[in-house]
C-alpha positions in Angstrom: 0.0 0.0 0.0 1.4 3.4 -1.1 2.3 5.7 1.6 0.2 8.9 1.8 1.8 12.4 2.4 0.1 15.2 4.1 0.8 18.6 2.6 1.1 21.3 5.2 -0.3 24.7 4.3 1.7 27.9 5.2 -0.4 31.0 4.9 2.6 33.4 5.0 4.8 31.7 2.4 3.9 34.2 -0.4 3.9 37.4 1.7 6.7 39.9 1.0 9.1 41.2 3.5 8.9 44.7 4.9 11.9 45.9 3.0 10.5 44.9 -0.3 7.3 46.7 0.4 9.2 49.9 1.2 11.2 49.6 -1.9 8.1 49.1 -4.0 6.5 52.3 -2.7 9.7 54.3 -3.2 9.6 53.2 -6.8 5.9 54.1 -7.2 6.4 57.5 -5.7 9.5 58.1 -7.9 7.5 57.3 -11.0 4.7 59.6 -10.0 7.1 62.4 -9.3 8.6 61.9 -12.7 5.2 61.9 -14.4 4.3 65.1 -12.5 7.4 66.9 -13.6 7.0 65.8 -17.2 3.3 66.9 -17.1 4.2 70.3 -15.7 6.8 70.9 -18.5 4.3 69.9 -21.2 1.3 71.8 -19.7 2.2 75.3 -20.8 3.0 74.7 -24.5 0.1 72.3 -24.9 -2.3 74.8 -23.3 -1.0 77.6 -25.5 -1.3 75.5 -28.5 -5.0 74.6 -27.9 -5.8 78.2 -27.0 -4.5 79.4 -30.4 -1.6 81.5 -29.0 1.1 79.6 -30.9 1.2 78.3 -34.5 0.9 74.6 -35.3 3.7 72.2 -34.5 5.5 72.5 -37.8 6.0 76.2 -37.2 7.1 75.8 -33.6 10.7 76.1 -34.3 10.3 79.4 -36.2 8.0 80.7 -33.4 10.6 79.7 -30.7 13.3 81.6 -32.6 11.0 84.7 -32.8 10.2 84.4 -29.1 13.9 84.2 -28.3 14.6 87.3 -30.5 11.9 89.3 -28.8 13.3 88.4 -25.4 16.7 89.8 -26.3 17.5 93.2 -24.7 19.0 94.5 -28.0 16.8 96.7 -30.3 14.7 94.9 -33.0 16.3 95.2 -36.5 14.2 97.2 -39.1 13.4 94.0 -41.0 12.1 92.4 -37.9 9.6 95.1 -37.0 5.9 94.2 -37.1 3.4 96.1 -39.2 2.1 97.7 -36.1 5.5 99.1 -35.3 5.9 100.5 -38.8 2.5 102.2 -38.8 3.0 103.8 -35.4 6.7 104.8 -35.1 7.8 106.2 -31.8 7.5 109.9 -31.7 10.4 112.1 -30.5 10.2 112.9 -26.8 9.8 116.6 -27.3 6.8 116.4 -29.6 4.2 115.3 -27.1 5.3 118.2 -24.9 4.6 120.7 -27.7 1.2 119.1 -28.4 0.1 119.5 -24.7 1.6 122.9 -24.3 -1.2 125.3 -23.5 -1.6 128.4 -25.7 -0.5 131.7 -24.0 -3.3 133.5 -22.2 -4.5 136.5 -24.2 -4.1 139.9 -22.5 -7.1 142.3 -22.3 -7.7 144.2 -25.5 -6.7 147.8 -25.9 -9.4 150.4 -26.2 -7.8 153.7 -27.3 -5.0 153.3 -29.8 -2.7 156.0 -31.4 -1.5 154.9 -34.9 2.0 156.3 -35.7 3.7 156.3 -39.1 7.2 154.9 -39.8 8.8 158.4 -40.2 7.9 159.2 -36.6 9.5 156.0 -35.4 12.8 156.8 -37.2 13.1 160.0 -35.2 13.8 158.8 -31.7 13.2 162.2 -30.0 9.9 162.9 -31.8 8.7 159.3 -31.1 9.5 159.7 -27.4 7.7 163.0 -27.2 4.7 161.7 -29.0 4.4 158.7 -26.6 4.2 161.1 -23.7 1.7 163.3 -25.5 -0.8 160.5 -26.4 -0.4 158.9 -23.0 -1.4 162.2 -21.4 -4.4 162.4 -23.8 -5.7 159.1 -22.4 -4.5 156.6 -25.1 -3.7 153.1 -23.8 -1.9 151.7 -26.8 0.3 152.6 -29.8 0.2 150.9 -33.2 3.1 150.9 -35.7 3.6 149.3 -39.2 5.7 146.1 -39.3 5.1 146.0 -43.1 4.2 149.0 -45.2 1.8 149.5 -48.1 4.7 148.9 -50.5 5.6 145.6 -48.8 8.8 146.9 -47.0 9.4 145.2 -43.7 10.4 147.9 -41.2 12.7 145.8 -39.0 15.6 143.4 -39.8 13.6 140.3 -40.6 15.3 136.9 -40.9 13.1 134.6 -43.0 14.3 133.5 -46.4 18.1 133.3 -46.3 19.7 135.1 -49.2 16.5 137.0 -50.1 15.7 139.0 -47.1 17.1 142.1 -48.7 14.4 142.0 -51.3 11.7 143.1 -48.8 13.6 144.6 -45.9 13.4 148.4 -45.7 16.7 150.4 -46.0 16.0 152.1 -42.6 14.7 149.8 -39.9 13.8 149.8 -36.2 14.3 147.3 -33.4 11.0 145.6 -32.7 12.0 144.6 -29.2 13.3 148.1 -28.3 10.2 149.8 -29.8 7.8 147.5 -28.0 9.6 148.0 -24.8 9.6 151.8 -25.2 5.9 151.7 -25.7 5.4 149.4 -22.7 7.6 151.5 -20.5 5.5 154.5 -21.4 2.5 152.6 -19.9 0.8 151.6 -23.1 0.3 148.4 -25.1 2.3 147.9 -28.3 0.3 146.9 -31.4 1.6 145.8 -34.8 0.0 146.7 -38.1 0.7 144.5 -41.2 -0.3 145.4 -44.8 -1.4 141.9 -45.7 -1.9 141.1 -49.4 -1.0 144.6 -50.7 2.7 143.8 -51.2 5.0 144.3 -54.2 8.2 143.1 -52.5 8.0 139.5 -51.2 7.0 137.9 -54.5 10.3 139.2 -55.9 11.9 136.5 -53.6 9.1 133.9 -53.8 7.4 134.1 -57.2 4.4 131.8 -56.5 3.5 133.9 -53.5 2.3 136.5 -56.0 -0.5 136.8 -58.5 0.7 135.9 -62.0 -0.4 137.3 -65.4 -2.1 134.8 -67.7 0.1 131.8 -68.5 3.3 133.6 -67.9 5.6 133.9 -64.9 5.2 137.6 -64.9 3.3 139.4 -62.1 -0.1 140.8 -62.7 -0.1 144.5 -62.0 -3.1 146.6 -60.8 -2.3 149.3 -63.2 0.1 150.1 -66.1 3.8 150.1 -65.0 4.2 153.8 -66.1 1.1 154.6 -63.9 2.7 153.0 -60.8 1.0 149.6 -61.2 2.0 147.2 -58.5 1.9 143.5 -57.9 0.0 141.8 -55.0 0.4 138.7 -52.9 -1.9 135.8 -53.7 -4.3 135.1 -50.9 -4.6 131.5 -52.0 -0.9 130.9 -51.7 0.4 129.0 -48.7 3.8 130.8 -49.3 2.1 134.1 -48.8 0.2 132.9 -45.7 3.4 131.5 -44.1 5.2 134.8 -44.7 2.4 136.7 -42.9 2.5 134.2 -40.1 6.2 134.9 -39.8 5.5 138.6 -39.3 2.9 137.7 -36.6 5.4 135.4 -34.9 8.0 138.2 -34.8 5.5 140.7 -33.4 4.5 138.2 -30.6 8.1 137.4 -29.7 9.0 141.1 -29.5 6.2 141.8 -27.1 3.4 143.2 -29.2 0.0 142.5 -27.6 -2.1 142.8 -30.8 -1.8 142.5 -34.5 -3.9 144.3 -37.1 -4.1 143.0 -40.7 -4.8 145.8 -43.2 -5.6 145.6 -47.0 -7.0 142.1 -46.4 -8.4 141.7 -49.9 -7.8 140.9 -53.6 -6.6 143.7 -55.9 -8.7 145.3 -58.6 -7.6 146.8 -61.9 -7.4 146.3 -65.6 -7.3 142.8 -67.2 -8.6 141.1 -64.1 -9.5 138.1 -66.2 -5.8 137.6 -66.7 -5.1 137.0 -63.0 -3.6 133.6 -62.3 -3.8 132.4 -58.8 -1.4 129.5 -58.2 -2.8 127.1 -55.6 -6.3 128.1 -56.5 -8.4 124.9 -56.6 -11.7 126.4 -57.5 -12.4 128.1 -54.2 -14.3 131.4 -54.5 -12.4 134.6 -53.5 -14.9 135.2 -50.7 -14.4 131.7 -49.2 -10.6 132.1 -49.6 -10.6 135.3 -47.5 -12.9 133.7 -44.9 -10.6 130.7 -44.6 -7.4 132.9 -44.5 -9.0 135.1 -41.8 -9.7 132.1 -39.6 -6.2 130.6 -40.3 -4.5 133.8 -39.1 -6.8 134.2 -36.1 -5.9 130.7 -34.8 -2.2 131.2 -35.5 -2.2 134.6 -33.6 -4.1 133.0 -30.7 -1.5 130.3 -30.4 1.1 133.0 -30.1 -0.9 134.8 -27.4 -1.9 137.9 -29.4 -5.2 139.4 -30.4 -5.8 139.6 -34.1 -7.9 142.3 -35.8 -8.7 142.6 -39.5 -9.4 146.0 -41.0 -11.8 146.7 -43.9 -12.8 150.1 -45.4 -16.3 151.2 -44.6 -17.2 151.1 -48.3 -16.9 147.3 -48.2 -20.1 147.2 -46.1 -22.2 150.1 -47.4 -22.5 149.4 -51.2 -18.9 149.8 -52.3 -17.0 147.7 -54.9 -17.5 144.0 -54.1 -14.7 142.7 -56.5 -11.9 142.9 -53.8 -13.9 140.3 -51.8 -15.5 138.2 -54.5 -18.9 138.8 -53.1 -20.8 140.5 -50.2 -18.2 141.5 -47.6 -20.9 141.2 -45.0 -19.9 137.5 -44.7 -16.5 138.7 -43.4 -18.0 140.4 -40.4 -16.9 138.0 -37.7 -14.2 138.0 -35.0 -12.4 141.2 -34.3 -13.1 143.8 -37.0 -11.7 147.3 -37.5 -13.7 149.5 -39.9 -11.7 152.3 -41.5 -14.0 155.4 -41.3 -11.1 157.9 -41.4 -12.7 159.6 -44.5 -16.3 159.7 -43.1 -17.5 163.0 -41.7 -19.4 163.3 -38.5 -22.8 163.7 -40.2 -22.5 160.3 -41.9 -20.7 158.5 -39.1 -23.8 157.6 -37.0 -25.8 156.3 -40.0 -22.9 154.2 -41.3 -22.3 152.7 -37.9 -25.9 151.7 -37.5 -25.9 150.0 -40.9 -22.7 148.1 -40.2 -23.8 147.1 -36.7 -27.0 145.6 -38.1 -24.9 143.3 -40.2 -22.2 142.5 -37.7 -24.0 140.6 -34.9 -21.1 138.1 -34.5 -18.2 140.6 -34.7 -16.4 142.8 -32.2 -16.2 146.2 -33.9 -13.6 148.9 -33.6 -13.3 152.1 -35.7 -10.3 153.9 -37.2 -10.5 157.7 -37.3 -8.3 160.4 -38.8 -6.6 163.0 -36.5 -5.2 165.1 -39.3 -7.7 167.6 -40.6 -9.9 167.4 -37.5 -9.8 169.8 -34.6 -9.9 168.5 -31.1 -13.5 169.4 -30.8 -14.4 167.6 -34.0 -12.4 164.5 -33.0 -14.1 164.4 -29.6 -17.5 164.8 -31.3 -16.7 161.7 -33.5 -15.6 159.7 -30.5 -18.9 160.6 -28.8 -20.8 159.2 -31.7 -18.9 155.9 -31.4 -19.6 155.7 -27.7 -23.3 156.4 -28.1 -23.4 153.5 -30.7 -21.8 151.2 -28.1 -18.4 151.1 -29.7 -15.7 151.5 -27.1 -12.6 150.6 -29.2 -11.2 153.2 -31.6 -7.9 153.9 -33.3 -6.6 157.4 -34.1 -4.4 157.8 -37.2 -1.8 160.5 -36.5 
């Protein structure tokens, strides 16, 4: 009989030792840590990819190169600039300061102005005596010509190098010294500028003038033997820039106000032959309105009041050709009406007519001293005051 064996069961035979268990958990934790670090490294690029912030995988190398270049502290080469950088170049540091710089505050306007001619200014003793005289008479300001009817500039202007002699008068004054002398006498200095009546500046800048027909010759308002003269072209930016230069010089010298005289187109024979370079079909009237607003804004930026003078005839049925239409449309802003040739009897009637048309204008009146007695002059001033006009200028 075969011998039977009894197999003994050991329940702990397959159980691991404590050391092996510890080793196993160390390995598991190490693998988890490795997976965590790998996931952390891959999370950012994968997230950026699916959010559309980076190009597809095949362009990744190019994008990485671009990212590295952008992270460099060195300036970006011109060929590497984006379209946005090209369209919006960095402005110089000083330009924003100029844009934000406030315009100078305008001083209070003068009320009673004595208008002196150039001959008086060239005689220092007579000029000084006259300042004292008009101050004693109650005047609060003095006006002088910066540019004459003929176009001569009465001070040493520096504008167009090599050509300034073409339009600088042979005898000049110092703007700064003259303005200071007027101020020291207790009055405001005011500058007068003959605007488009000018036969000098176009000698240096041809297209600032009015040309004749299809030629490069200047149109003259009369025959040469009769003293015909050329004029500046109100359409021309060259002429306007020149006038702005005169305004700038006046402001820098200390003049408180500027008056533009002969602010019009010329009249004369062969007017159909006038050629206005830079004219793009704008009417003469619109041209003058635009120029007036242009000069007003420019003067305001310089801190000076700007007045524009017109003859009384422009508003009471006179020749409309110098304005290309009804000059009533020019009655806005600060306006001086030259009534130096109007007698007392017609003064009140003319004033009433102009005031009815000038609801949006600040009016002043120019009167003539020569030929009027003190009593006559005071009578004229009384007419102005009764009409509500407090600003007047007296031409000496």
